[in-house]
Steps between C-alpha positions, in 0.01 A plus 500: 500500500476152647393510866448233765303566820543242772201501735146574384371648823358848511818686395629240257177441315421870459856568386498213248167600349599864474839429346326294232258790450805719437611269217757278673507121476427381856497163668356479852600203716360359821513168682124509561367272224134590560576870469700453180220289351256778576727766351547300179121517461509876535354509849649707780540338841474842667240774486657809343313736265624468137745217570308209350446698179878559471571130560258393229636758255862392572420135447315575173787709365755232586702745714403342831566142606486308829688196627574305816862439393739784577764344278262541205522877547878525474593446130548838330352697793660843541348611831373268770279637775481334839153583631458231761348548844706638790273431800598606850694265726417470869741783576316718235800489259431404138523133413731490198506122433300529181718786371820297551339192346429696182857633494643152556283346222602768252870459573479123474332496156580825314739489205513867399513855634180635654387758752356369825242742650361485847143626458399364838533734800824387656723634782803709423793277413294225338626584149856461621420159649329384182798613293746314728287186496478490120869584458594205722283260298626633164859457624433136585352454151809668351261717300597851400168682470384836640196518733482849652240533773266798486242628747175622337240540780129520417266772623163349417174583666265204515191584301702733276799276421465485122492880469783537749716265296426646159501863617712507817597808704858387465715200418787433737796290382787416733820402323841499664788640300453733206161673535545778247265585212510257210499640145310336219825413320635336816175310546533351153861401578398338826227296342715397205805355676609341825828687492411856608781755482422610852680364804177463700346278233250334734353830625500652151314210344253481787425872485468493123266201497281642780477825310392319184250292697322807632535711182124473417430654841770768503397611149191652657702694754509266800829535693755217511727545805835325515664466837711256699354157567500564876306826455242330280456218750414753770275727289198266511521450878554871555202598277263255666620587852447873429148446366417273794630766737274759338201266549595434863547866569143592392369194681679600818315832484162324492529399865591858592200626304266265688632633830474867401187509284691585176423348159778309327353569157532875549853459630600282203360752256680786669829306488459364147452840337859579595686394182802398711275233660231416248168319559594147409540243784332740746170308501450379856378148559587169667854500367694345213509136402586296192815332376735800494469758778491261800765269357732781380475701821589198706778397262651849517499479882672158479765649267552789739552255790752305293698815430467643854283789387211662694191540278287643774256681267436179306457307824233749606330465160467124549382535859238765418360294214446201728342718768266673252356170381442360848359826633226482234437135566468561878232764435304249292525221758410734786183619314370158391256306715564122554455277198451785256481464124759728335504594129853543364527719188836425337755226571796595278760735649408765238251542214561372144691192616431155644814515716439391858855532625510692831135599442334646811202266440709198600559643845146629553316185385711288731412725796129507411467122463713428807259717702198314373370739232383403154650667193329570169775605258495648151789595276478553121824314428667344806250239618689203353829602663323576828345153508849348472646707780234552763478141642869524580488819711295381796503220754118508503345177358209710375706738289366378166140454606493846663601679176244534225596641159238713327461625144446874570537764768121513559483121538777511760324786690166320516407435868851603613552661839789706365688571175877539481653648186859381465575550127399816312365339178318755290173315521490554876530876452178517302287268712152620598537558875124524552457156343784369715331634813174327409661166436713494821387381837741730685618855429879512536718575192875483562677687223861372496596718205306821578307459174170644613387844614384457863203731444371280216539182702313652796229641272437142384437400860836327557760551771830610343836380633792653303866549578608842623147635443289565812 
């Protein structure tokens, strides 16, 4: 099939590379000329395991192309994905300007039927607005073409995005109208003519083409779920809010553990062995960050407010996450002596990514520098992105000079008064704690992800500060 993906950010680029890997002809478009130039050379602008190899293979096979001109994508394209950014507005609602710009551009230049797919995470009702906007433009052009709008949310985990795309837990497709099963004979009819025998032609063709698109994935048994467009638009928000709630629930218990002498690890194990609950997302720490959970939780709350709905559980999830982060930071600041040197292990919001969006490190480093401390930071992948962001997060004129970037965890720990682990990269798990203790000036190790066994840390001569572990 011929696919266009508008937006080569995290979701768009991974989707484009993986669709090409599945044998489709894919063109990725973005207005960022520097990014497109890099992609044409086979280099990925983001750190994601396996992605650069897919890009290089797609370019070599001729199945993957990149351009800065959206109009260049349109001829003969069958499915066009909008994968542009939907950042939060000041009221926490999703900013949809880029989504509507893509819809407007398509309607102004298309000359044939195609399926318009919202891959970006968008609020419920966005598909309807896109459809109305394009219909109005097509009417002004006096052009009789069909552009059904589909919702196809992504469920990618950063650091595992390639595998999640090629071997997903499920594929959700929201199409309004006829959502029934499509037979192989009907699929051939739909792809061979614009005049389907079915009354709901738009929905039928959209469903059929989406099924064909994902056939390489469904062939190996991965479920393809058809539902209404409104349901599909909510699924992503609901999934992320539920997972965020699970994280906030276990994090809420950490404070109770500290007050009662209980151990959050034991509690999490006891809960996780119940197959109705499961162990995933019960790992206590300083809370969630990144591009999805914070943004989607806040957007869901904004949608609820718009519709006059009380999402009190989700409100508590957001509030607990903020409290958990600052509770940990307050403990660090209270323990440090004036003008301390603090080693920061990990800057990205999670391991196996260079994503700094909503990363706890941004808040902590600002607090440390503002209070006169010096930071020695190390992250295996996120240093470049951190350098771009950190000068902007503080009013302190010494922000840049008070942050040193080191090449290893041991180098960052050398002569440090304290170590703070913020990102659970694998290399931090295997560090020699006795060597760390020898190279440090101080003794405090703040474990923001409960990576270490307290007994092992103390045996190395260090003072352990975990979360929910006394």
